[in-house]
Structures are given as C-alpha cells and as structure tokens.
BAFI-3210 file (N, C-alpha, C; in Angstrom, 3 decimals, decimal comma, padded with zeros to 6 digits):
// residues 199
n [1|2|3|4|5|6|7|8|9|10|11|12|13|14|15|16|17|18|19|20|21|22|23|24|25|26|27|28|29|30|31|32|33|34|35|36|37|38|39|40|41|42|43|44|45|46|47|48|49|50|51|52|53|54|55|56|57|58|59|60|61|62|63|64|65|66|67|68|69|70|71|72|73|74|75|76|77|78|79|80|81|82|83|84|85|86|87|88|89|90|91|92|93|94|95|96|97|98|99|100|101|102|103|104|105|106|107|108|109|110|111|112|113|114|115|116|117|118|119|120|121|122|123|124|125|126|127|128|129|130|131|132|133|134|135|136|137|138|139|140|141|142|143|144|145|146|147|148|149|150|151|152|153|154|155|156|157|158|159|160|161|162|163|164|165|166|167|168|169|170|171|172|173|174|175|176|177|178|179|180|181|182|183|184|185|186|187|188|189|190|191|192|193|194|195|196|197|198|199]
n.u [-063,661|-063,867|-065,349|-068,722|-068,949|-066,381|-066,261|-068,514|-067,316|-065,150|-066,665|-067,885|-065,704|-064,940|-067,223|-067,252|-064,980|-065,525|-067,795|-066,725|-064,863|-066,717|-068,639|-067,004|-065,017|-062,463|-059,431|-059,478|-060,276|-058,106|-057,926|-059,006|-057,446|-058,632|-058,272|-056,263|-057,056|-054,856|-054,567|-053,391|-053,750|-054,294|-052,617|-053,161|-054,145|-052,304|-051,361|-053,289|-055,061|-056,117|-056,057|-057,803|-059,950|-061,639|-062,979|-063,826|-066,201|-067,566|-070,886|-073,768|-075,950|-074,258|-071,700|-070,356|-069,592|-067,000|-066,158|-063,190|-061,121|-058,018|-055,744|-053,378|-050,916|-048,295|-047,232|-049,642|-051,249|-050,261|-051,526|-053,851|-055,855|-057,665|-058,934|-061,299|-064,759|-066,419|-068,666|-070,863|-072,222|-074,262|-073,775|-071,335|-070,861|-072,216|-070,543|-068,086|-068,669|-069,273|-066,862|-065,173|-066,407|-065,932|-063,111|-063,082|-064,197|-062,332|-060,223|-061,342|-061,557|-059,155|-058,078|-059,625|-059,378|-057,457|-058,624|-061,104|-060,095|-059,078|-061,331|-062,576|-060,872|-060,380|-062,647|-065,796|-065,233|-065,968|-066,073|-065,401|-062,204|-061,672|-059,926|-059,327|-061,906|-062,226|-060,035|-061,191|-063,382|-062,145|-060,936|-063,207|-064,056|-065,908|-066,295|-067,103|-069,751|-073,470|-074,757|-076,493|-075,859|-073,205|-073,691|-074,920|-072,831|-070,963|-072,575|-072,637|-070,011|-069,431|-071,264|-070,047|-067,456|-068,315|-069,145|-071,670|-072,283|-071,285|-068,126|-068,461|-071,173|-071,095|-068,958|-070,481|-072,469|-071,271|-069,946|-072,450|-073,496|-071,364|-071,794|-073,979|-073,165|-073,415|-072,786|-071,107|-072,581|-073,052|-075,172|-076,968|-079,290|-081,711|-083,072|-086,202|-087,529|-090,294|-092,051|-095,144|-097,825|-099,981|-103,038]
n.v [035,625|038,501|038,312|039,192|040,324|041,299|043,456|044,889|045,948|047,399|049,173|050,492|051,647|053,621|055,172|056,220|057,560|059,623|060,844|061,979|063,894|065,652|066,366|067,308|068,657|067,527|065,933|065,400|062,205|059,954|058,441|055,089|052,138|049,272|046,089|043,412|040,327|037,838|034,469|031,573|029,146|029,790|030,439|032,392|035,690|037,413|040,101|042,658|044,269|046,581|049,706|049,863|052,072|053,552|056,890|059,627|062,183|065,380|066,218|068,018|066,914|065,042|062,747|061,161|058,162|057,169|054,759|054,405|053,841|053,279|052,449|049,862|049,630|051,491|052,466|052,281|053,647|056,290|058,159|058,780|061,226|061,508|059,463|056,892|056,914|054,414|053,624|055,189|056,370|056,696|054,879|053,276|050,803|049,385|050,614|049,653|046,970|046,689|047,318|045,072|043,022|043,689|043,276|040,520|039,426|040,032|038,566|035,882|035,871|036,020|033,532|031,617|031,893|030,530|028,026|028,410|029,185|026,635|024,953|026,524|026,019|023,126|022,191|021,194|019,826|016,927|014,578|015,764|016,077|015,258|016,217|018,721|019,896|020,019|021,861|024,446|024,413|024,995|027,689|029,279|029,309|027,461|025,953|027,454|027,928|027,336|024,006|023,434|025,581|024,856|022,454|023,545|025,076|023,246|022,045|024,135|024,332|022,028|022,416|024,761|023,719|022,049|023,696|024,897|026,929|030,325|031,975|034,451|034,362|032,208|033,250|035,462|034,152|032,575|034,566|035,856|033,743|033,770|036,309|035,980|033,864|032,325|033,937|033,632|033,768|034,781|034,227|035,142|033,891|034,075|032,071|031,787|030,506|029,422|028,311|026,623|026,172|023,587|023,174]
n.w [-020,574|-018,783|-015,533|-014,634|-011,844|-011,406|-013,440|-012,335|-010,178|-010,999|-012,507|-010,369|-009,091|-010,870|-011,241|-008,756|-008,682|-010,712|-009,545|-007,343|-008,780|-010,162|-008,087|-005,704|-006,865|-007,376|-008,398|-012,175|-013,354|-014,657|-017,830|-018,124|-018,949|-020,520|-018,944|-020,340|-019,991|-018,742|-020,057|-019,485|-020,781|-023,496|-026,245|-028,252|-029,250|-027,790|-028,061|-028,081|-031,050|-030,777|-028,679|-026,204|-023,996|-021,088|-020,805|-018,810|-018,958|-018,461|-018,166|-018,391|-016,637|-015,265|-014,797|-017,937|-019,677|-021,717|-024,207|-025,729|-028,697|-030,059|-032,619|-031,615|-033,064|-033,524|-036,033|-037,754|-036,344|-036,497|-038,398|-037,411|-035,836|-033,722|-031,009|-031,787|-030,615|-029,325|-027,841|-025,546|-022,442|-019,653|-017,626|-016,179|-015,959|-018,271|-020,365|-019,864|-019,791|-022,493|-023,703|-022,584|-024,058|-026,843|-026,551|-025,941|-028,233|-030,158|-029,071|-029,335|-032,210|-033,062|-032,033|-033,404|-036,122|-037,566|-037,465|-038,743|-041,275|-041,913|-042,120|-044,251|-046,520|-046,570|-046,285|-044,520|-041,135|-040,353|-038,780|-035,688|-034,061|-031,060|-029,266|-030,448|-030,142|-027,415|-027,102|-027,967|-026,350|-023,894|-024,871|-024,937|-022,388|-021,285|-019,113|-017,005|-017,420|-017,255|-017,021|-019,289|-020,941|-021,404|-022,893|-025,310|-026,094|-026,771|-028,837|-030,636|-031,303|-032,892|-034,889|-035,863|-036,808|-038,637|-040,748|-040,666|-039,187|-038,955|-038,325|-037,188|-036,266|-034,467|-032,511|-031,573|-030,283|-028,420|-026,916|-025,843|-024,150|-022,436|-020,964|-019,679|-017,852|-014,751|-011,511|-008,520|-005,660|-002,260|000,198|002,941|005,061|007,404|009,674|011,035|013,907|015,185|017,778|018,418|020,523|020,979|022,391]
ca.u [-063,999|-063,865|-066,459|-069,616|-068,585|-065,190|-066,617|-069,240|-066,391|-064,490|-067,686|-068,162|-064,608|-064,997|-068,408|-067,063|-063,994|-066,346|-068,711|-065,521|-064,351|-067,738|-069,183|-066,024|-063,990|-061,211|-058,773|-060,217|-059,853|-057,221|-058,578|-058,731|-057,373|-059,069|-057,069|-056,250|-056,976|-054,217|-054,788|-052,106|-054,241|-054,535|-051,450|-053,706|-054,535|-051,434|-051,190|-054,492|-055,018|-056,473|-056,266|-059,443|-059,942|-062,695|-062,599|-064,830|-066,375|-068,326|-071,947|-074,825|-076,499|-073,339|-070,587|-070,731|-068,462|-066,872|-065,261|-062,480|-060,357|-057,089|-054,932|-052,248|-049,797|-047,872|-047,130|-050,999|-051,994|-049,691|-052,199|-055,283|-055,949|-058,376|-059,490|-062,807|-065,700|-067,238|-069,971|-071,074|-073,271|-074,097|-073,494|-069,894|-070,964|-072,581|-069,656|-067,100|-069,209|-069,359|-065,464|-064,688|-067,018|-065,038|-061,808|-063,174|-064,363|-061,058|-059,520|-061,802|-061,565|-057,683|-058,058|-060,489|-059,164|-056,630|-059,618|-062,067|-059,166|-058,889|-062,728|-062,617|-059,942|-060,415|-064,252|-066,183|-064,573|-067,131|-065,871|-064,514|-061,289|-062,067|-058,915|-059,779|-063,225|-061,893|-059,260|-062,106|-064,180|-061,344|-060,834|-064,333|-064,124|-067,290|-066,461|-067,804|-071,024|-074,373|-074,620|-077,113|-074,994|-072,151|-074,217|-075,124|-071,606|-070,495|-073,255|-072,297|-068,586|-069,747|-071,675|-068,818|-066,336|-069,102|-069,348|-073,069|-072,318|-070,258|-067,463|-068,904|-072,214|-070,214|-068,388|-071,467|-073,323|-070,312|-069,900|-073,622|-073,439|-070,466|-072,210|-074,906|-072,887|-073,601|-071,856|-071,025|-072,995|-073,101|-076,745|-077,148|-080,380|-081,976|-084,291|-086,941|-088,121|-091,215|-092,914|-096,362|-098,387|-101,386|-103,599]
ca.v [037,099|038,978|038,026|040,295|040,696|042,277|044,508|045,634|046,476|048,272|050,251|051,313|052,385|054,517|056,102|056,823|058,769|060,643|061,682|062,933|064,948|066,437|066,715|067,926|069,334|066,919|066,027|064,806|060,842|059,547|057,263|053,576|051,257|047,979|045,104|042,216|039,455|036,685|033,273|030,705|028,046|029,971|031,404|033,465|037,174|037,913|041,269|043,380|045,076|048,272|050,204|050,267|052,429|054,342|058,319|060,230|063,559|066,157|066,577|068,857|066,209|064,098|062,079|060,358|057,400|056,839|053,749|054,866|052,895|053,641|051,490|049,493|049,424|052,889|052,828|052,462|054,849|057,643|058,995|059,010|062,431|061,280|058,105|056,354|056,432|053,195|053,735|056,201|056,328|057,220|053,924|052,908|049,283|049,123|050,978|048,584|045,432|046,852|047,229|043,640|042,229|043,796|042,600|039,076|039,152|040,133|037,338|034,837|035,931|035,397|032,169|030,759|032,176|029,287|026,817|028,881|028,905|025,127|024,639|027,053|025,474|021,721|021,777|021,017|018,716|016,030|013,993|016,714|015,740|015,383|017,238|020,155|020,411|020,504|022,970|025,323|024,623|025,815|029,099|029,769|029,281|026,950|025,237|028,454|028,068|026,317|022,784|023,532|026,434|023,901|021,659|024,304|025,463|022,042|021,827|025,182|023,915|021,074|023,080|025,649|022,831|021,333|024,732|025,322|028,283|031,313|032,474|035,595|033,958|031,398|034,230|036,154|033,382|032,305|035,930|036,080|032,933|034,199|037,414|035,361|032,971|032,417|034,357|032,925|034,720|034,365|034,591|034,731|033,693|034,034|031,214|032,185|029,233|029,700|027,238|026,938|025,143|023,152|022,742]
ca.w [-020,485|-017,362|-014,860|-014,291|-010,545|-011,552|-014,040|-011,667|-009,054|-011,571|-012,714|-009,124|-008,650|-011,930|-010,897|-007,595|-009,026|-011,524|-008,637|-006,491|-009,761|-010,369|-006,791|-004,868|-007,681|-007,266|-009,894|-013,293|-013,414|-015,741|-018,680|-017,595|-019,968|-020,376|-018,854|-021,151|-019,095|-019,345|-020,012|-019,888|-021,602|-024,818|-026,857|-029,347|-028,687|-026,854|-028,315|-028,857|-032,051|-030,460|-027,288|-025,627|-022,806|-020,852|-020,212|-018,279|-019,321|-017,711|-018,962|-017,627|-015,733|-014,628|-015,641|-018,872|-019,746|-023,170|-024,555|-026,733|-029,284|-031,112|-032,911|-031,058|-034,006|-033,771|-037,421|-038,515|-035,538|-036,759|-039,040|-036,659|-035,020|-032,325|-030,923|-032,299|-029,797|-029,673|-027,155|-024,560|-021,634|-018,133|-016,756|-016,249|-016,112|-019,621|-021,210|-019,700|-020,412|-024,147|-024,010|-022,387|-025,000|-027,766|-026,317|-025,935|-029,602|-030,840|-028,702|-029,852|-033,512|-033,441|-031,751|-034,133|-037,431|-038,345|-037,602|-039,707|-042,540|-042,271|-042,718|-045,613|-047,378|-046,535|-046,318|-043,119|-040,432|-040,282|-037,323|-035,072|-033,198|-029,515|-028,650|-030,924|-029,551|-025,900|-027,130|-028,308|-025,139|-023,129|-025,265|-024,815|-020,979|-021,379|-017,961|-016,181|-017,911|-016,621|-017,676|-020,389|-021,831|-021,769|-024,035|-026,421|-026,622|-027,600|-030,209|-031,683|-031,818|-034,054|-036,199|-036,398|-037,551|-039,832|-041,324|-040,744|-038,384|-039,530|-037,398|-036,492|-035,413|-033,405|-031,476|-030,899|-029,411|-027,338|-025,764|-025,349|-023,152|-021,359|-020,419|-018,961|-016,850|-013,432|-010,631|-007,320|-004,513|-001,018|000,546|004,378|005,571|009,070|010,025|012,324|014,418|016,266|018,592|018,693|021,459|020,476|023,608]
c.u [-064,076|-065,401|-067,291|-069,213|-067,427|-065,469|-067,404|-068,226|-065,590|-065,303|-067,893|-067,182|-064,709|-066,164|-068,007|-065,909|-064,663|-067,244|-067,575|-065,078|-065,533|-068,359|-068,172|-064,908|-062,654|-060,709|-059,622|-059,594|-058,938|-057,804|-058,187|-058,618|-058,006|-058,241|-057,400|-056,133|-056,103|-054,871|-053,952|-052,615|-054,086|-053,292|-051,890|-053,991|-053,699|-051,252|-052,558|-054,193|-055,303|-056,075|-057,429|-059,371|-061,218|-062,277|-063,827|-065,073|-067,540|-069,781|-072,837|-075,491|-075,529|-072,376|-071,095|-069,333|-068,329|-065,983|-064,533|-061,546|-059,427|-056,426|-053,599|-050,937|-049,423|-047,828|-048,385|-051,614|-051,475|-050,496|-053,677|-054,911|-056,609|-058,874|-060,960|-063,562|-066,601|-068,597|-069,735|-072,105|-073,137|-073,842|-072,034|-069,894|-071,116|-071,272|-068,280|-067,589|-069,050|-067,709|-064,859|-065,357|-066,359|-063,779|-061,866|-063,424|-063,163|-060,227|-059,965|-061,470|-060,177|-057,496|-058,699|-060,273|-058,429|-057,623|-060,660|-061,373|-059,181|-060,342|-062,869|-061,999|-060,205|-061,746|-064,586|-065,405|-065,732|-067,133|-064,811|-063,469|-061,631|-061,207|-059,149|-060,833|-062,859|-060,948|-060,072|-062,957|-063,309|-061,206|-061,911|-064,963|-065,468|-067,337|-067,071|-069,158|-071,974|-074,249|-075,468|-076,522|-073,969|-072,505|-074,476|-073,911|-070,925|-071,273|-072,898|-070,845|-068,844|-070,352|-070,768|-067,926|-066,873|-069,232|-070,791|-073,261|-071,084|-069,433|-067,927|-070,239|-071,904|-069,805|-069,431|-072,198|-072,619|-070,078|-071,214|-073,726|-072,396|-070,849|-073,493|-074,641|-073,137|-072,414|-071,918|-071,565|-073,077|-074,358|-076,561|-078,545|-080,592|-083,074|-084,867|-087,723|-089,109|-092,032|-094,193|-096,913|-099,816|-101,960|-104,580]
c.v [037,457|038,914|039,535|041,006|041,762|043,255|045,401|046,465|047,685|049,484|051,176|052,200|053,790|055,388|056,767|058,056|059,972|061,318|062,552|064,081|065,800|067,167|067,611|068,608|068,811|066,763|065,175|063,487|060,668|058,371|056,003|052,668|049,735|046,920|044,049|041,081|038,223|035,426|032,195|029,558|028,318|031,003|032,418|034,702|037,651|039,534|041,945|044,065|046,369|048,385|050,518|050,946|053,418|055,556|058,695|061,576|064,170|066,610|067,347|068,182|065,121|063,818|061,064|059,605|056,932|055,747|054,019|053,802|053,652|052,507|051,077|049,443|050,945|053,318|053,108|053,591|056,127|058,614|059,301|060,435|062,182|059,873|057,984|056,248|055,600|053,191|054,748|056,237|056,867|056,343|053,132|051,438|048,847|049,494|049,878|047,297|045,541|046,768|045,625|042,774|042,303|043,225|040,864|038,857|039,077|038,834|036,116|034,472|035,497|034,140|031,411|030,978|031,175|028,183|027,161|028,708|027,620|024,677|025,271|026,665|023,864|021,170|021,477|019,696|017,698|015,356|014,732|016,103|016,029|016,460|018,753|020,722|020,929|021,918|024,335|025,754|025,507|027,450|029,738|029,905|028,468|026,316|026,071|028,709|027,241|025,134|022,717|024,470|025,734|023,133|022,245|024,972|024,414|021,750|022,897|024,831|023,078|021,518|024,106|024,639|022,352|022,472|025,293|026,484|028,996|031,641|033,473|035,179|033,038|032,226|034,974|035,446|032,881|033,449|036,203|034,994|033,219|035,346|036,850|034,203|033,300|032,893|033,686|034,206|034,157|034,960|034,330|034,933|033,519|033,183|031,589|031,117|029,731|028,654|027,635|025,683|024,891|022,617|021,745]
c.w [-019,039|-016,838|-014,561|-013,046|-010,524|-012,383|-013,320|-010,554|-009,656|-012,004|-011,582|-008,739|-009,722|-011,516|-009,582|-007,897|-009,941|-010,551|-007,752|-007,356|-009,910|-009,056|-005,955|-005,677|-007,476|-008,834|-010,813|-013,326|-014,622|-016,384|-018,145|-018,638|-019,457|-020,003|-019,834|-020,187|-019,476|-019,164|-020,627|-020,775|-023,093|-025,280|-027,757|-028,513|-027,585|-026,933|-028,985|-029,982|-031,900|-029,116|-027,247|-024,130|-022,381|-020,216|-019,745|-018,659|-018,525|-018,610|-018,008|-016,635|-015,186|-015,381|-016,849|-019,300|-021,274|-023,258|-025,856|-027,407|-030,120|-031,489|-032,198|-031,861|-034,288|-035,087|-037,964|-037,767|-035,795|-037,534|-038,296|-035,786|-033,612|-032,276|-031,486|-031,012|-030,013|-029,052|-026,058|-023,662|-020,212|-017,172|-017,041|-016,638|-017,662|-020,509|-021,183|-020,050|-021,771|-024,411|-023,785|-023,623|-026,370|-027,637|-026,400|-027,581|-030,431|-030,318|-029,473|-031,482|-033,891|-033,140|-032,795|-035,748|-038,218|-038,372|-038,611|-041,184|-043,009|-042,925|-044,031|-046,568|-047,660|-046,578|-044,804|-042,483|-039,937|-038,803|-036,620|-033,921|-031,815|-028,858|-029,245|-030,313|-028,013|-025,858|-027,265|-026,926|-024,172|-023,435|-024,998|-023,236|-020,714|-019,916|-016,940|-016,406|-017,097|-017,379|-019,133|-021,377|-022,242|-023,101|-025,285|-026,907|-027,297|-028,965|-031,097|-032,151|-032,877|-035,126|-036,588|-037,453|-038,831|-040,895|-041,570|-039,672|-038,594|-038,018|-036,385|-035,550|-034,087|-032,144|-030,782|-029,880|-028,238|-026,207|-025,134|-024,105|-021,990|-020,516|-019,524|-017,755|-015,574|-012,307|-009,372|-006,361|-003,381|-000,271|002,146|004,692|006,764|009,031|011,259|012,836|015,480|016,516|018,781|019,513|021,050|021,950|023,510]
res [m|k|p|n|t|e|i|q|e|e|a|e|r|l|e|r|l|a|r|e|w|i|v|t|g|g|p|k|p|e|p|v|a|l|a|v|v|p|d|n|r|i|a|a|a|t|v|p|r|q|h|l|w|v|a|i|v|r|e|d|d|g|p|e|f|l|l|l|q|d|d|a|d|p|a|r|a|a|g|q|s|a|p|l|v|l|t|r|g|d|s|a|y|d|v|l|r|d|g|y|e|v|r|e|e|e|r|l|a|e|f|l|t|p|i|a|n|r|v|g|t|e|g|p|i|e|d|a|n|p|e|l|v|e|e|i|v|a|a|l|e|a|d|n|l|t|p|s|a|q|l|r|t|r|a|d|i|v|e|f|l|e|g|r|l|t|p|s|d|f|i|s|a|a|i|e|r|q|s|r|r|p|e|e|r|e|f|i|a|e|l|l|n|e|k|i|s|v|a]
***
C-alpha cells in the first residue's frame, strides 16, 4: 500500500489546488486518479476492477473532497450514468487514505482468491509450505512492518491457510497493520551543553 508520507504529500497538493481554486478563483482542479502502485513481485491485480479518483467540489465552508468510483470495464460501465461516491469529506488525506485502502483491498483479494479457493476445496492447509507463506508475506509487504506486526502477520497467514480466519478478516487485518506501519522520519535535535562550576 502507498506509504502514509506519500499519501500526505498528495493530500497537501490537492488541498493547495483546492484553496487556489476557491480563494483566488483559479481554474477548477481536474479529478485526480488514484495511482495503481506497481509491484514487480506480485503478478496479481495488474488491472483494477474500478476506476477510483478524487474530485474537489466547492461547498459553502470550503472545499470538499469526493472519492468516486466507476467500473473499469467499458462494457459493464456503459449502463452507468454517474460515478458512485464512496466517501466524502473536508480532509483530502482521509479521502485519499480511504481510496488507497480500497485499492489495496482489491489487490489483496485478487492475489488471495486462488489460495482461498484451494483452502475451500481441498480443506485447510495444515503444514503451510514455507514458500507459500513467504509469497503471502511479500504480497502483504510485511517486511515494512514493525517486528511485532510481522509476527502477527505470520500468525494470521497460518490461521488463514488453516481455514480459521476468513479471507475478508485476513485482508482487513493486513490493511489495518499496513496503515499503522512506521514511517521513516528525520529528527534534528540540538543539545545544549551547559557547564556548571562547583566551588
């Protein structure tokens, strides 16, 4: 999933465009499509099922951001008259975050469907193949998590493969952990050295 710092940067840019549009009467910002973050390790989810984008509308008290969706398949989208509003709010960050979570849920669902189908037809996978576990760990981007979250992720993978955790609960837990992953931050501290003479 896209890191929080990148979502925050994108949100700040959107809010700046919205302010320019409303305050200075500049041009209305074009809708912004949510990027599909490429991941070379995972072949699944190469084509999203929906187009997701954020549009900005003018409200009495300022800009409002809308997360919109329509079908990515032109044949299925032909009958739709208007996009579906998934969420709206005055915070670009919250709306973008929701959008990237929807995109991540779609990607993980597509990746995990064959595995879930196998568990459904063949029954629980008691002794999980370490290569399969590592493939799922890579798909969940667990290496970017804290050590405790990595352990919980591996435990959830085993529970999922054993049929004790539903795919939707597994995906929800994975997305929740990804949204709380630590961000690299740089702190600058100034140390004040003070000498005290004791007489």
